[in-house]
N, CA, C, O and the ligand as a Tripos MOL2 file, in Angstrom:
@<TRIPOS>MOLECULE
protein
  233   231    59     0     0
PROTEIN
NO_CHARGES

@<TRIPOS>ATOM
      1 N         169.1660  -24.1480  225.9840 N.3       1 MET1
      2 CA        168.3860  -23.2410  226.9890 C.3       1 MET1
      3 C         167.8220  -22.2720  226.4330 C.2       1 MET1
      4 O         168.3850  -21.6740  225.5160 O.2       1 MET1
      5 N         166.4550  -21.8860  226.9320 N.am      2 ARG2
      6 CA        166.0970  -20.6140  226.2380 C.3       2 ARG2
      7 C         166.1810  -19.4990  227.2930 C.2       2 ARG2
      8 O         165.9450  -19.6120  228.4960 O.2       2 ARG2
      9 N         166.5200  -18.5180  226.6900 N.am      3 TYR3
     10 CA        166.7220  -17.1300  227.4870 C.3       3 TYR3
     11 C         165.5200  -16.1410  227.3720 C.2       3 TYR3
     12 O         164.7980  -15.9310  226.3970 O.2       3 TYR3
     13 N         165.4940  -15.6470  228.4840 N.am      4 GLU4
     14 CA        164.3050  -14.4720  228.4510 C.3       4 GLU4
     15 C         164.9690  -13.3110  229.3840 C.2       4 GLU4
     16 O         165.8750  -13.4780  230.2010 O.2       4 GLU4
     17 N         164.3280  -12.1440  229.0770 N.am      5 CYS5
     18 CA        165.0290  -10.8200  229.7040 C.3       5 CYS5
     19 C         164.7950  -11.0960  231.3630 C.2       5 CYS5
     20 O         163.8270  -11.6530  231.8810 O.2       5 CYS5
     21 N         165.9220  -10.5610  231.9900 N.am      6 ALA6
     22 CA        165.7200  -10.6030  233.4480 C.3       6 ALA6
     23 C         164.5630   -9.5270  233.8880 C.2       6 ALA6
     24 O         163.8500   -9.7290  234.8710 O.2       6 ALA6
     25 N         164.4630   -8.5020  233.1570 N.am      7 ARG7
     26 CA        163.7790   -7.3750  233.7300 C.3       7 ARG7
     27 C         162.1860   -7.3160  232.9370 C.2       7 ARG7
     28 O         161.2570   -6.7920  233.5530 O.2       7 ARG7
     29 N         161.9970   -7.7950  231.7710 N.am      8 CYS8
     30 CA        160.8580   -7.5800  231.2940 C.3       8 CYS8
     31 C         160.1050   -8.6730  230.8940 C.2       8 CYS8
     32 O         158.9340   -8.6430  230.5140 O.2       8 CYS8
     33 N         160.9320   -9.7770  231.0120 N.am      9 SER9
     34 CA        160.5350  -11.3760  230.6110 C.3       9 SER9
     35 C         160.4140  -11.4540  229.0510 C.2       9 SER9
     36 O         159.8430  -12.4170  228.5400 O.2       9 SER9
     37 N         160.9280  -10.4850  228.3220 N.am     10 GLY10
     38 CA        160.6740  -10.5560  226.9570 C.3      10 GLY10
     39 C         161.6730  -11.6480  226.4140 C.2      10 GLY10
     40 O         162.8080  -11.8300  226.8540 O.2      10 GLY10
     41 N         161.1280  -12.2830  225.4810 N.am     11 ARG11
     42 CA        161.7450  -13.4620  224.7940 C.3      11 ARG11
     43 C         162.6190  -13.0250  223.5910 C.2      11 ARG11
     44 O         163.2700  -13.9110  223.0380 O.2      11 ARG11
     45 N         162.7030  -11.7640  223.1280 N.am     12 THR12
     46 CA        163.3600  -11.2340  222.1710 C.3      12 THR12
     47 C         164.5390  -10.6860  222.2730 C.2      12 THR12
     48 O         164.8310   -9.4940  222.1780 O.2      12 THR12
     49 N         165.3570  -11.7870  222.5140 N.am     13 VAL13
     50 CA        166.5850  -11.2540  223.1560 C.3      13 VAL13
     51 C         167.6810  -11.8000  222.2610 C.2      13 VAL13
     52 O         167.3930  -12.7480  221.5290 O.2      13 VAL13
     53 N         168.9650  -11.2750  222.2440 N.am     14 THR14
     54 CA        170.1980  -11.6900  221.6490 C.3      14 THR14
     55 C         171.2050  -12.2960  222.6540 C.2      14 THR14
     56 O         171.5420  -11.7600  223.7090 O.2      14 THR14
     57 N         171.6190  -13.4350  222.2030 N.am     15 THR15
     58 CA        172.6810  -14.0380  222.8500 C.3      15 THR15
     59 C         173.9790  -14.1770  222.3520 C.2      15 THR15
     60 O         174.1780  -14.4310  221.1640 O.2      15 THR15
     61 N         174.9520  -14.0200  223.2320 N.am     16 MET16
     62 CA        176.2720  -14.2050  222.7890 C.3      16 MET16
     63 C         177.2650  -15.0020  223.7380 C.2      16 MET16
     64 O         177.5860  -14.5240  224.8260 O.2      16 MET16
     65 N         177.7160  -16.1580  223.3260 N.am     17 PRO17
     66 CA        178.6920  -16.8570  224.2770 C.3      17 PRO17
     67 C         180.0160  -16.2960  224.5790 C.2      17 PRO17
     68 O         180.7270  -15.8190  223.6950 O.2      17 PRO17
     69 N         180.3560  -16.3460  225.8160 N.am     18 LEU18
     70 CA        181.5040  -15.6240  226.3590 C.3      18 LEU18
     71 C         182.2920  -16.6100  227.3500 C.2      18 LEU18
     72 O         181.7650  -17.2650  228.2480 O.2      18 LEU18
     73 N         183.5400  -16.5940  227.0450 N.am     19 THR19
     74 CA        184.4520  -17.3750  228.1190 C.3      19 THR19
     75 C         185.0760  -16.5980  228.8490 C.2      19 THR19
     76 O         185.6250  -15.6290  228.3240 O.2      19 THR19
     77 N         185.1580  -16.7910  230.1560 N.am     20 LEU20
     78 CA        186.0740  -16.1450  231.1560 C.3      20 LEU20
     79 C         187.2890  -16.4890  231.2060 C.2      20 LEU20
     80 O         187.5240  -17.6400  230.8380 O.2      20 LEU20
     81 N         188.2850  -15.7560  231.6000 N.am     21 PRO21
     82 CA        189.6570  -16.0150  231.8080 C.3      21 PRO21
     83 C         189.8470  -17.5850  232.4910 C.2      21 PRO21
     84 O         190.6650  -18.4290  232.1250 O.2      21 PRO21
     85 N         188.9030  -17.7030  233.5230 N.am     22 ASP22
     86 CA        189.2170  -18.9240  234.1020 C.3      22 ASP22
     87 C         188.5020  -20.0290  233.4970 C.2      22 ASP22
     88 O         188.4050  -21.0260  234.2120 O.2      22 ASP22
     89 N         187.9560  -20.0870  232.2940 N.am     23 GLY23
     90 CA        187.3820  -21.0660  231.6360 C.3      23 GLY23
     91 C         185.8330  -21.0680  231.7680 C.2      23 GLY23
     92 O         185.2170  -21.8810  231.0800 O.2      23 GLY23
     93 N         185.3050  -20.4220  232.4020 N.am     24 ARG24
     94 CA        183.8530  -20.5380  232.6210 C.3      24 ARG24
     95 C         183.0120  -19.8240  231.7190 C.2      24 ARG24
     96 O         183.1400  -18.6220  231.4820 O.2      24 ARG24
     97 N         181.9570  -20.7410  231.1050 N.am     25 ASP25
     98 CA        181.2690  -20.5470  230.0170 C.3      25 ASP25
     99 C         180.1720  -19.4900  230.5640 C.2      25 ASP25
    100 O         179.4620  -19.7600  231.5320 O.2      25 ASP25
    101 N         180.0850  -18.1230  229.7820 N.am     26 MET26
    102 CA        178.8430  -17.4930  230.1000 C.3      26 MET26
    103 C         178.1330  -17.1010  228.8790 C.2      26 MET26
    104 O         178.6170  -17.3350  227.7710 O.2      26 MET26
    105 N         176.9900  -16.5060  229.0390 N.am     27 THR27
    106 CA        176.2150  -16.0250  227.8560 C.3      27 THR27
    107 C         175.6950  -14.6000  228.3300 C.2      27 THR27
    108 O         175.3510  -14.2460  229.4570 O.2      27 THR27
    109 N         175.7410  -13.8720  227.1140 N.am     28 PHE28
    110 CA        175.6740  -12.4160  227.2180 C.3      28 PHE28
    111 C         174.2870  -12.2740  226.5820 C.2      28 PHE28
    112 O         174.1180  -12.4080  225.3700 O.2      28 PHE28
    113 N         173.3440  -12.0110  227.4080 N.am     29 VAL29
    114 CA        171.9030  -11.7250  227.2270 C.3      29 VAL29
    115 C         171.3890  -10.3630  226.8890 C.2      29 VAL29
    116 O         171.1890   -9.7000  227.9060 O.2      29 VAL29
    117 N         171.0790   -9.6620  225.6270 N.am     30 THR30
    118 CA        170.5800   -8.4880  225.4960 C.3      30 THR30
    119 C         169.2170   -8.3560  225.0930 C.2      30 THR30
    120 O         168.8090   -8.8860  224.0590 O.2      30 THR30
    121 N         168.4080   -7.6070  225.9290 N.am     31 CYS31
    122 CA        166.8450   -7.6190  225.4340 C.3      31 CYS31
    123 C         166.5890   -6.6100  224.3580 C.2      31 CYS31
    124 O         167.1120   -5.4970  224.4080 O.2      31 CYS31
    125 N         165.7900   -6.9800  223.3790 N.am     32 HIS32
    126 CA        165.5920   -6.0330  222.2630 C.3      32 HIS32
    127 C         164.5170   -4.9880  222.7120 C.2      32 HIS32
    128 O         164.3170   -3.9930  222.0160 O.2      32 HIS32
    129 N         163.7190   -5.2410  224.0470 N.am     33 VAL33
    130 CA        162.5160   -4.6810  224.3540 C.3      33 VAL33
    131 C         162.9730   -3.4420  225.2160 C.2      33 VAL33
    132 O         162.7840   -2.2630  224.9170 O.2      33 VAL33
    133 N         163.6400   -3.9490  226.3950 N.am     34 CYS34
    134 CA        163.8830   -2.8140  227.2050 C.3      34 CYS34
    135 C         165.3690   -2.5690  227.3410 C.2      34 CYS34
    136 O         165.7240   -1.8420  228.2690 O.2      34 CYS34
    137 N         166.3280   -3.1080  226.4960 N.am     35 GLU35
    138 CA        167.5770   -3.0650  226.3480 C.3      35 GLU35
    139 C         168.5310   -3.2980  227.4570 C.2      35 GLU35
    140 O         169.6360   -2.7550  227.4680 O.2      35 GLU35
    141 N         168.1160   -4.1060  228.4000 N.am     36 SER36
    142 CA        168.8450   -4.5240  229.6420 C.3      36 SER36
    143 C         169.7960   -5.4470  229.1080 C.2      36 SER36
    144 O         169.5440   -6.0850  228.0860 O.2      36 SER36
    145 N         170.9130   -5.5660  229.7570 N.am     37 ASN37
    146 CA        172.0720   -6.6410  229.5140 C.3      37 ASN37
    147 C         172.3320   -7.4530  230.7060 C.2      37 ASN37
    148 O         172.4900   -6.8960  231.7920 O.2      37 ASN37
    149 N         172.3920   -8.8180  230.5800 N.am     38 VAL38
    150 CA        172.7840   -9.5660  231.5100 C.3      38 VAL38
    151 C         173.7430  -10.7990  231.1720 C.2      38 VAL38
    152 O         173.9030  -11.2140  230.0240 O.2      38 VAL38
    153 N         174.3090  -11.2910  232.2060 N.am     39 TRP39
    154 CA        175.2150  -12.3030  231.9640 C.3      39 TRP39
    155 C         174.8360  -13.6590  232.7890 C.2      39 TRP39
    156 O         174.8890  -13.6650  234.0190 O.2      39 TRP39
    157 N         174.5220  -14.5910  232.1760 N.am     40 VAL40
    158 CA        174.0210  -15.9240  232.6530 C.3      40 VAL40
    159 C         175.0990  -16.9910  232.5140 C.2      40 VAL40
    160 O         175.7500  -17.1350  231.4790 O.2      40 VAL40
    161 N         175.2490  -17.7100  233.5780 N.am     41 ASP41
    162 CA        176.3690  -18.8000  233.5290 C.3      41 ASP41
    163 C         175.8280  -20.1710  233.0960 C.2      41 ASP41
    164 O         174.6050  -20.2650  232.9960 O.2      41 ASP41
    165 N         176.5190  -21.1530  232.8500 N.am     42 ALA42
    166 CA        176.0980  -22.5330  232.4400 C.3      42 ALA42
    167 C         174.8890  -23.0430  233.4030 C.2      42 ALA42
    168 O         174.0660  -23.8370  232.9470 O.2      42 ALA42
    169 N         174.8020  -22.6090  234.6460 N.am     43 ASP43
    170 CA        173.6620  -23.1730  235.4080 C.3      43 ASP43
    171 C         172.5080  -22.4500  235.2700 C.2      43 ASP43
    172 O         171.4460  -22.8310  235.7620 O.2      43 ASP43
    173 N         172.6410  -21.3000  234.5560 N.am     44 GLY44
    174 CA        171.4230  -20.4850  234.6080 C.3      44 GLY44
    175 C         171.3750  -19.1570  235.3680 C.2      44 GLY44
    176 O         170.6370  -18.2360  235.0150 O.2      44 GLY44
    177 N         172.2760  -19.0880  236.5350 N.am     45 ALA45
    178 CA        172.5120  -17.8880  237.3460 C.3      45 ALA45
    179 C         172.8360  -16.7470  236.5170 C.2      45 ALA45
    180 O         173.5760  -16.7570  235.5330 O.2      45 ALA45
    181 N         172.1600  -15.6800  237.0480 N.am     46 ARG46
    182 CA        172.2640  -14.2740  236.4080 C.3      46 ARG46
    183 C         173.5140  -13.6930  237.3540 C.2      46 ARG46
    184 O         173.5160  -13.7290  238.5840 O.2      46 ARG46
    185 N         174.4900  -13.1930  236.5820 N.am     47 TRP47
    186 CA        175.7140  -12.5550  237.0720 C.3      47 TRP47
    187 C         175.4600  -10.8030  237.0340 C.2      47 TRP47
    188 O         174.8940  -10.3630  236.0330 O.2      47 TRP47
    189 N         175.8060  -10.0060  237.9250 N.am     48 THR48
    190 CA        176.0520   -8.8240  237.8710 C.3      48 THR48
    191 C         177.3080   -8.2280  236.9600 C.2      48 THR48
    192 O         178.2270   -8.9370  236.5500 O.2      48 THR48
    193 N         177.2330   -7.3330  236.8060 N.am     49 LYS49
    194 CA        178.3900   -6.7530  236.1020 C.3      49 LYS49
    195 C         179.6670   -6.8440  237.0190 C.2      49 LYS49
    196 O         180.7110   -7.3100  236.5620 O.2      49 LYS49
    197 N         179.5850   -6.4390  238.1910 N.am     50 ASP50
    198 CA        180.6300   -6.4600  239.4170 C.3      50 ASP50
    199 C         181.0120   -7.9220  239.4260 C.2      50 ASP50
    200 O         182.1800   -8.2490  239.2170 O.2      50 ASP50
    201 N         180.0390   -8.8370  239.6670 N.am     51 GLN51
    202 CA        180.4260  -10.1720  239.5280 C.3      51 GLN51
    203 C         181.4060  -10.6770  238.4670 C.2      51 GLN51
    204 O         182.3580  -11.4210  238.7040 O.2      51 GLN51
    205 N         181.0920  -10.2290  237.3680 N.am     52 LEU52
    206 CA        181.7150  -10.6890  236.1980 C.3      52 LEU52
    207 C         183.1930  -10.0580  236.1540 C.2      52 LEU52
    208 O         184.1500  -10.7250  235.7610 O.2      52 LEU52
    209 N         183.3040   -8.8340  236.5510 N.am     53 PHE53
    210 CA        184.5030   -8.2710  236.3440 C.3      53 PHE53
    211 C         185.3580   -8.9180  237.5700 C.2      53 PHE53
    212 O         186.5610   -9.1460  237.4410 O.2      53 PHE53
    213 N         184.7050   -9.1730  238.6630 N.am     54 ALA54
    214 CA        185.6220   -9.6130  239.9030 C.3      54 ALA54
    215 C         186.1950  -10.9620  239.4470 C.2      54 ALA54
    216 O         187.3200  -11.3010  239.8160 O.2      54 ALA54
    217 N         185.3350  -11.8500  238.5380 N.am     55 ALA55
    218 CA        185.7380  -13.2050  238.2030 C.3      55 ALA55
    219 C         186.8360  -13.0770  237.1720 C.2      55 ALA55
    220 O         187.7260  -13.9230  237.0850 O.2      55 ALA55
    221 N         186.7590  -11.8860  236.2990 N.am     56 ALA56
    222 CA        187.6860  -11.6290  235.2580 C.3      56 ALA56
    223 C         189.1280  -11.4080  235.5770 C.2      56 ALA56
    224 O         190.1460  -11.7430  234.9710 O.2      56 ALA56
    225 N         188.9160  -10.6580  236.8540 N.am     57 ARG57
    226 CA        190.2530  -10.1930  237.2400 C.3      57 ARG57
    227 C         191.1070  -11.4040  238.0130 C.2      57 ARG57
    228 O         192.3210  -11.3370  238.2080 O.2      57 ARG57
    229 N         190.4790  -12.2300  238.3140 N.am     58 LYS58
    230 CA        191.3670  -13.6360  238.8460 C.3      58 LYS58
    231 C         192.5020  -14.2550  237.9230 C.2      58 LYS58
    232 O         193.1290  -15.2470  238.2960 O.2      58 LYS58
    233 ZN        163.6990   -6.6480  228.4480 Zn       59 ZN59
@<TRIPOS>BOND
     1     1     2 1
     2     2     3 1
     3     3     4 2
     4     3     5 am
     5     5     6 1
     6     6     7 1
     7     7     8 2
     8     7     9 am
     9     9    10 1
    10    10    11 1
    11    11    12 2
    12    11    13 am
    13    13    14 1
    14    14    15 1
    15    15    16 2
    16    15    17 am
    17    17    18 1
    18    18    19 1
    19    19    20 2
    20    19    21 am
    21    21    22 1
    22    22    23 1
    23    23    24 2
    24    23    25 am
    25    25    26 1
    26    26    27 1
    27    27    28 2
    28    27    29 am
    29    29    30 1
    30    30    31 1
    31    31    32 2
    32    31    33 am
    33    33    34 1
    34    34    35 1
    35    35    36 2
    36    35    37 am
    37    37    38 1
    38    38    39 1
    39    39    40 2
    40    39    41 am
    41    41    42 1
    42    42    43 1
    43    43    44 2
    44    43    45 am
    45    45    46 1
    46    46    47 1
    47    47    48 2
    48    47    49 am
    49    49    50 1
    50    50    51 1
    51    51    52 2
    52    51    53 am
    53    53    54 1
    54    54    55 1
    55    55    56 2
    56    55    57 am
    57    57    58 1
    58    58    59 1
    59    59    60 2
    60    59    61 am
    61    61    62 1
    62    62    63 1
    63    63    64 2
    64    63    65 am
    65    65    66 1
    66    66    67 1
    67    67    68 2
    68    67    69 am
    69    69    70 1
    70    70    71 1
    71    71    72 2
    72    71    73 am
    73    73    74 1
    74    74    75 1
    75    75    76 2
    76    75    77 am
    77    77    78 1
    78    78    79 1
    79    79    80 2
    80    79    81 am
    81    81    82 1
    82    82    83 1
    83    83    84 2
    84    83    85 am
    85    85    86 1
    86    86    87 1
    87    87    88 2
    88    87    89 am
    89    89    90 1
    90    90    91 1
    91    91    92 2
    92    91    93 am
    93    93    94 1
    94    94    95 1
    95    95    96 2
    96    95    97 am
    97    97    98 1
    98    98    99 1
    99    99   100 2
   100    99   101 am
   101   101   102 1
   102   102   103 1
   103   103   104 2
   104   103   105 am
   105   105   106 1
   106   106   107 1
   107   107   108 2
   108   107   109 am
   109   109   110 1
   110   110   111 1
   111   111   112 2
   112   111   113 am
   113   113   114 1
   114   114   115 1
   115   115   116 2
   116   115   117 am
   117   117   118 1
   118   118   119 1
   119   119   120 2
   120   119   121 am
   121   121   122 1
   122   122   123 1
   123   123   124 2
   124   123   125 am
   125   125   126 1
   126   126   127 1
   127   127   128 2
   128   127   129 am
   129   129   130 1
   130   130   131 1
   131   131   132 2
   132   131   133 am
   133   133   134 1
   134   134   135 1
   135   135   136 2
   136   135   137 am
   137   137   138 1
   138   138   139 1
   139   139   140 2
   140   139   141 am
   141   141   142 1
   142   142   143 1
   143   143   144 2
   144   143   145 am
   145   145   146 1
   146   146   147 1
   147   147   148 2
   148   147   149 am
   149   149   150 1
   150   150   151 1
   151   151   152 2
   152   151   153 am
   153   153   154 1
   154   154   155 1
   155   155   156 2
   156   155   157 am
   157   157   158 1
   158   158   159 1
   159   159   160 2
   160   159   161 am
   161   161   162 1
   162   162   163 1
   163   163   164 2
   164   163   165 am
   165   165   166 1
   166   166   167 1
   167   167   168 2
   168   167   169 am
   169   169   170 1
   170   170   171 1
   171   171   172 2
   172   171   173 am
   173   173   174 1
   174   174   175 1
   175   175   176 2
   176   175   177 am
   177   177   178 1
   178   178   179 1
   179   179   180 2
   180   179   181 am
   181   181   182 1
   182   182   183 1
   183   183   184 2
   184   183   185 am
   185   185   186 1
   186   186   187 1
   187   187   188 2
   188   187   189 am
   189   189   190 1
   190   190   191 1
   191   191   192 2
   192   191   193 am
   193   193   194 1
   194   194   195 1
   195   195   196 2
   196   195   197 am
   197   197   198 1
   198   198   199 1
   199   199   200 2
   200   199   201 am
   201   201   202 1
   202   202   203 1
   203   203   204 2
   204   203   205 am
   205   205   206 1
   206   206   207 1
   207   207   208 2
   208   207   209 am
   209   209   210 1
   210   210   211 1
   211   211   212 2
   212   211   213 am
   213   213   214 1
   214   214   215 1
   215   215   216 2
   216   215   217 am
   217   217   218 1
   218   218   219 1
   219   219   220 2
   220   219   221 am
   221   221   222 1
   222   222   223 1
   223   223   224 2
   224   223   225 am
   225   225   226 1
   226   226   227 1
   227   227   228 2
   228   227   229 am
   229   229   230 1
   230   230   231 1
   231   231   232 2
@<TRIPOS>SUBSTRUCTURE
     1 MET1         2 RESIDUE 1 A MET
     2 ARG2         6 RESIDUE 1 A ARG
     3 TYR3        10 RESIDUE 1 A TYR
     4 GLU4        14 RESIDUE 1 A GLU
     5 CYS5        18 RESIDUE 1 A CYS
     6 ALA6        22 RESIDUE 1 A ALA
     7 ARG7        26 RESIDUE 1 A ARG
     8 CYS8        30 RESIDUE 1 A CYS
     9 SER9        34 RESIDUE 1 A SER
    10 GLY10       38 RESIDUE 1 A GLY
    11 ARG11       42 RESIDUE 1 A ARG
    12 THR12       46 RESIDUE 1 A THR
    13 VAL13       50 RESIDUE 1 A VAL
    14 THR14       54 RESIDUE 1 A THR
    15 THR15       58 RESIDUE 1 A THR
    16 MET16       62 RESIDUE 1 A MET
    17 PRO17       66 RESIDUE 1 A PRO
    18 LEU18       70 RESIDUE 1 A LEU
    19 THR19       74 RESIDUE 1 A THR
    20 LEU20       78 RESIDUE 1 A LEU
    21 PRO21       82 RESIDUE 1 A PRO
    22 ASP22       86 RESIDUE 1 A ASP
    23 GLY23       90 RESIDUE 1 A GLY
    24 ARG24       94 RESIDUE 1 A ARG
    25 ASP25       98 RESIDUE 1 A ASP
    26 MET26      102 RESIDUE 1 A MET
    27 THR27      106 RESIDUE 1 A THR
    28 PHE28      110 RESIDUE 1 A PHE
    29 VAL29      114 RESIDUE 1 A VAL
    30 THR30      118 RESIDUE 1 A THR
    31 CYS31      122 RESIDUE 1 A CYS
    32 HIS32      126 RESIDUE 1 A HIS
    33 VAL33      130 RESIDUE 1 A VAL
    34 CYS34      134 RESIDUE 1 A CYS
    35 GLU35      138 RESIDUE 1 A GLU
    36 SER36      142 RESIDUE 1 A SER
    37 ASN37      146 RESIDUE 1 A ASN
    38 VAL38      150 RESIDUE 1 A VAL
    39 TRP39      154 RESIDUE 1 A TRP
    40 VAL40      158 RESIDUE 1 A VAL
    41 ASP41      162 RESIDUE 1 A ASP
    42 ALA42      166 RESIDUE 1 A ALA
    43 ASP43      170 RESIDUE 1 A ASP
    44 GLY44      174 RESIDUE 1 A GLY
    45 ALA45      178 RESIDUE 1 A ALA
    46 ARG46      182 RESIDUE 1 A ARG
    47 TRP47      186 RESIDUE 1 A TRP
    48 THR48      190 RESIDUE 1 A THR
    49 LYS49      194 RESIDUE 1 A LYS
    50 ASP50      198 RESIDUE 1 A ASP
    51 GLN51      202 RESIDUE 1 A GLN
    52 LEU52      206 RESIDUE 1 A LEU
    53 PHE53      210 RESIDUE 1 A PHE
    54 ALA54      214 RESIDUE 1 A ALA
    55 ALA55      218 RESIDUE 1 A ALA
    56 ALA56      222 RESIDUE 1 A ALA
    57 ARG57      226 RESIDUE 1 A ARG
    58 LYS58      230 RESIDUE 1 A LYS
    59 ZN59       233 GROUP 0 **** ****
């Protein structure tokens, strides 16, 4: 899967795999252009920080 920035659509991003406590695989995407950070799940849906923290608390 190719990732791009949710804010500026830049393709210069760093991705880091991340597994939540419930076993869900997420990818942390950092944009080099505008420095936005987003989490994307295996289906390509973008998660907010609040959603991520809520899932991590379960
Ligand atoms: Zn960006």
